[in-house]
N, C-alpha and C positions, 0 to 999 in steps of 0.2 A: 909328056906337055911340050910343047914351043917355047923359050923363056921369054921370044918376043911378042906373044899371045896378048892380049889385052883381058882385064876381067874386069866385070863390074860389078859395085854393091848398089844395090836401091835403100833408101832410105826415106819413109813416108812421103816428102814432095820434092826431093831432089836427089840426082843422080852424081856419082863418082865413077870416074874410069882411072884408071890407072895401068901403069907395066906389071906386070906380073914377075916374079922371081921365080927361079926355079924350082921351088916347093910348092908352088900357087900364093895366093893370097895370104896374109897373116892377119889381115883384118878380119873381124868378127861381127857377125850381122847381131847389133843387139838384142831385137826383137826375136832373134832365135834364143837367145841364152833367158829373156824374160820367159817365155813359154815354156822353157824346160824348166825352169824352178817352179812357174805355176804347175805344169803338170805334175812335177817330183811333190810339191806340198799337197795337191789334191790327191794324189796315189799314197803320200804318210799316212794323212789325215783319214783315207778309207780305209787303211789298213788298221790303223789303230780304232777307227768306229765300228768296223767288221770282227774284228777278230779282239784286239786286245783289251778294248773295254769291256764286250760282253765275258771274257774269261774273268777279268777284275772283279767286276758287279756278280757276277757268279759266288763269289765266295763271301757276300754280305746279306745278310735275312735279318729279318726283323721279326724276333717271336714276340708272341700276343697271345692272348685267351687259348689255352686248351693246347698248346703248343703249335697252333699255327702259324706260319711264315708267311711276311710280306718278303718275296724277292726282287732285288732291283736289276738281273739281269734282262726282264722284259722291256725295261725302259733303254737299253742300248738296242733292243731287236727293234722296235720301234722307231726310233730316232734312224737307224740305218736302212729301213723298209721306207721310210716317207724320202731320207733325202738319195739312196742309191736305187731304189725300186725293187720290184721281188727281189734281185741275188739278191741285194744286200741285206733284206731280210731274212733271207733262206740262209745266208752265208752265218749273219750274224746269230741266228736262233740254232745253230750247228753247232760255235763256239762258246757259245752261251750257257746251253743245256748238256756240255760235254761233261763238265765237273759233275753236276750232277747227276748225269747217268751211269758214271762210272761210282761214284759214292753210293748211289742208292741201288747199282745194281739194274738199273731200269733203262734199256737201252730204246726202248719207244718215247722216251724224252727226247732224244735228239730230233726223231722223225715229226712228233706234234710240235716242239718249238720252231722246227724248221716250217713246218706247214703255218703256223701261228705270223712270221717273219714274213713269207711267202704271199699267202692271202694279206696281210695286213699293206704290203708293198702294192700288189693288185688293185686291192680296193681304193685307194688314195690316188693311185695313177687315175682311177675311175671320176672320185667324189674331188678329191682335193681337198679333204675333212680328216682330221689326225680321230678325232673320237668315234665317227661311226665306220670309219676305216677297221678302227679295232674292236669294236664290238662285235661287227659281220666278220672278220679272222677269227674272233674268238669262237663264235659262232661254227663257224667252220673247221675248228681245231677240235670241239666239244665232242663229236661221236668218236672220234681218233680217241681221245682219253676216257672216255668212259668206257669204250670197247677193249681196249688193252688192259687200261687198271682192271676192268673187272673179268675178262678174261683170261688173261694171260700174267697178271701179275696176282691177282685173286685177291684184289682190295672189296673190302665189303660194298655194299652200294649204299648205307647211310655215310660212309667216311668217302664215297668218290661224292655224293650230292653236297656233302658241307664244304668238299676239295672245290667244287664248281664254283661255290659262291664266294669261297675265298679267292681262286683265280681271277675271277669275274669283275670282284672289286678292286684286286690288286695293278690288272689292266687297264681298269677305269681310272685309278690312282695317277698311273703314268702318264696313261692319254691325256690327262686334262694339265698335269705338270708339262708335258711337252709341248703341247697345242700352242702355247704362246712362242716358245722357242724357236718353233719350224722355220718360220721367216729370216730370223737373224743367222741362223745355221746355216740354210741352204744359201743364203748370200755369203757367207764365208768359206764355204767349201766350193763355190762355183764360182 
């Protein structure tokens, strides 16, 4: 670059012309920096919501009658699906169920929860409503759950029926709790 060349920086409504030094301009466009920070914040939040939060929440369960558990990680799956769409739900479904799949020796959990997250994202894009999207996604996950738990894991049909009810109620609970937070969370992330 010739040291006598001119460089131009545009800021909102005015233009600044200056002589270029040998290494180029040492003035940084502030909008580029702000956009970079916003992008970094969004990436960090996305990573937290898609990977870290589901992993942490998979460690938390509430045990109630007859040793049934309410899992916390579906909340992260639904939130990721609503905020980042089907791909976000898929990623959160995989990371959220990884611990349980390893602990229980049931790799089918990964696919089932990935399917739940993916379909929640698909239905939320179509309807814009959390509760129906979660219900429809669970209806899509249910055949996978029944077939894999009965035929591959060898669980009794009565246990699977009770498990289905507990999972449905847990998913409904998280959908009801997430529904009011969707607007503020999406606004903050975007």
